[in-house]
N, C-alpha and C positions, 0 to 999 in steps of 0.2 A: 434810538435803538433800544429794543426791548430784549432782555435775556430772561428766560425762565429756567431756574435750577430745580430739578426734580430729584428727590431722594426717597427711594423705598426704605422704610424702616420696620424693624421687627424687635420689639422690646429693647430699645436702645438703652445704654447705660447713661448715667448722669453726665458723663464726660461729653456725650454728644450734645446735650443741652448747654453745658457750661463752657465747652471749648470749641466743638466743631461748628455749631450754629453761629456763635459770635464771630468766629473767624471768617465765615462766609458773609455775614452781615456787615463786616468791616472792610470788605474789599473796596478798592478805590473806584471800581466800576460796579454799580449795584445791580442786583437781579431780584426777581420775584421768586422766593423760595417756596416750593410746594413739597409737602411731606405726604407720602402715601403710606399709611399705617396699617399693617396687617397683623399687629400684635395685640396684647392685652394690657401691657404696662403703659400707663398713660402719662409718661413724664413730659410729653410735648403737648399736653392738652391746651396750653395757652397760646400755642403758635397760631397766628392768624390765618394761615393757608394750609389746611390739613384735610385730607379725605381719608375715610376709613374703608377698608376692604376686608373681606374675610380671608384668613390665611389660605384657605383652600382655593381662592381665586388668584393667588399670586403666582406669577412666573416671570422669568427675566424679560421676555419680550412684551407680553400684553400689558403688564403693569407699567412699563416705561412708555408704552404707546399712549397712555393717558395724557401724555404731553400734547398730543395732537388736538386736544380740546382747548388748548391755550394758544392765543395769537402771540407770536414772538418772531424776532429775527434770528435768534439762536436758542437752542436748548442745551443746557448743561446737565448731564447725567452724572450723579455721584452715588457712592455707597456710604452708609452711615459710619463706616470705620475709616474713611479717608478724610484727612484734615489738611487744609491749606497750610503751607509752610510760611506764607507771608501774605501781604495784602494785594499782591499783584497777579494772583493766579488767573483771574478772569481776563485781565488786560493782556497778559502774555498769550493766553489761548486765542484771544480775538485777533492778535497780530498775524496769526497763521492764515487767516482768511483774506489777507491782502492779495494772495494768489487766488483768483476767481475760480480755479479748478479744485481747490481744497474744499471738501464737504464735511470732514471730520478732523478735529485736532485733539489729541490726547496728551495727558500730562505725565511728567516723570514721577515715579514713586520712590520715595525715600523710606527705608525701613525704620520702624519704631525702635527705640532703645532696647526693648525686650526681645527683639527678633534674634533668632538663633543664626548660626553661621550659614545654614542651608538657605534660609530666607534672605539673608544679606546677599548671598551669591545670586539668587534668583532675581532680586530687585536690581542689583547693579548690572547684571547681564542683560536683562530684558529692557531696562530703562537706563541707558548710558547717558553720559553728560553732554553728548553732542546731538543737536536736533537733526531731524531728517524728514524730508517730504517723499512719500512713497507713491509710485505709480506702476503701471504695467511694465514699464521699462526696467523695473527693479527685480522682476521675477527671475531672470536668469542668475542673479547674484544672491538674492535673499530667499528665493523659493517661497515656502509657505509663510515665512516670517513677513513677507510683503503684506499679508492680510492681518497681521497682528495688530490688535487695538486694545482698548481697555474699557470696561464698564464702571470702573472705580472713579474715574474722572475723565470725561471726554465731552467736548462741545461739538454740536452738530448744526450745520446750516439749516435753519428751519424750512426754508423754501424747498430745498432738495429732499429733506426728510419727509415732508408732506407729499411731495411729488411721487416718491416711491412707496408711500404708504407706511413709512416708519420701519420698525423691525419686523421681520417675518413672524407671523402669528404663531404662538404656542411654543416658541423656542424656550427651553428650560435652562440653557447655558449657551455661552459663546455667541449670543445675539450680536455682540459688537464685532466679532470676527466675520460673521456671515454678512452683516451690513457692509463692512469694509471691503470684503471680497466682491460683493455685487457692485459697489461703487467703483472700485478699481477696474473691474471688467467692463464697466460703463464708461471708462475713459476719465474718471475723476481721480482725485488725489487724497491721500490720508497723511496728515502732518503729525509727527511726533515732536512735541515742544518741550525740550529739556529745561527751558527757563521757567516753565509753569510746573510747580512742584507741590506734591501732597505727601504727607506721611501716610504710609499704608503698608502693612505686612500682616501675615497670619501666624497663628500658633495652631498647627494642625496635628491631630492624632493620626495614627495609622488608619483608623476607621474613617476619619474624615477624608483622607487621601483616597482610600478605596472607593468611597461614595462619589467623590468628585470625578475621578477618572473613569468610573463606570458611566457617569452622566456624559462626560466628554466623548467617550467611545460611542455612545448611542447617538450623540450629535453628529459625529463624522460619518456614522453609518447612514444616517438619514440625509446627510448633506455631502455625499460622496463627490459631488461635482467640485467642491473646494480642493479636495485632495487631488482630483484628476487634473485640475488646472495647474496646481503646483508641481505635480509629478512630471509635467511636460519638460521641466527644467532640472530634474534631479530626483533621486530617491528620497521619499519623505522620511523613511526610517533613519537615514544618515543624520538628519537634523536632530532627532531625539537622542541618538547614540552620542553624537558630538557634544550635546548639552550635558549629558550624564558624565561623560569623560572629563569635560572641562570642570564640572562641579567637583569631581574627585581630586583633580589636580589642585583646585583652589583650596579644598579642605586639607589636603595633605600638607600644604604650605602654611595655612592660617589656623586650622582647627582640626588636627588629626583625630581628636576624640570623637568627632562627629562622623567619621568615615563609616562605621558600621550602620548607623542610622541612615546615612545617605544611600548605601547599597540596598538596605531593606526598603526604603521608600521608593527607590527606582524600580525595584522588583515588583512592589505593590502596584505602582503606576502602570507598568508594562502589562502585568496579568489582568488588572482591572480593565484597562483599555481594550486588550485583545478579547477578553471575556465578553465585553459588550459589543465589540465591533464584529 
C-alpha cells in the first residue's frame, strides 16, 4: 500500500519543520510527503520531495491535483497549519476505507491552545467526538452538511480520485465540499473519522473573515447545484442561522465577553456572502 501526503506550503514557520513534519514522518503507517512550495522563505529546502510553483499559480484545486502525477493507493491532503495529535492519524483514516463505498475520510480538528472561544465552538461543533459515514440518505437530516468535508486533513481513495479527474479545475475554495458533493451524488460515501485527530484552528481578523466569505459566496454562486441539491430537503438559510444562534448560546454560557465579536463576525459573514452571491 502506498500513501502520498501532499501539503501546499506558503512561507511556513519553523514550527512546521520542527513539529508538523516530524509528527507526519513518525506515523505508524508511513507515507511519501510531497511539499508544494509557493513562497519565498525556504525553511524546507532540505526536504527530499518538494516542488516549487509561483504563488500566482496556486489555487486550492489545481495545486492539489498535482497529486495525480504520483502513483498511490491513497492521497492524504493536509494544510501546513494542521498537526497530527498522535502517531495513529494515517492508520485511523485508512480504517474508514474498509467500507468499499467510502472515497474520502476526513479527520477531527482539535483547536490549538491559543484559539479563542469562537474558534473553539466552531471546531467542536463541526468536528464532534462521534464518527459518521455520510451518504445520500443523510440529506433529509443533515442537509448541506452532508457535503461538509475538510481540506486541512482528508484522505482520498486514489483510484476514484483519478477516475473523476481529481478536484474540479480552478476552484479557489471549498474544493473539498464540491468533491464530496459530487461523490455523494454519485452514490459514494464520505467518512468523518473522529479517532483521527489534528490540531487546527485559526486566528482571523475581520478583514480575513470578509475575504474568506466573499470567496465562499462566489464559490456557491458558481456551484449553485450544490445548494439546489441540499435545498430539496430544507432551507439553506436555516442552517446558517441555527449555527449563529448556537454560537451565541455557547458564548453566553462560556465566554460572554466574546458575544460582541461573535455578532460582528456573523454580520460580516452574512454581508460578505450575500455581496458575492
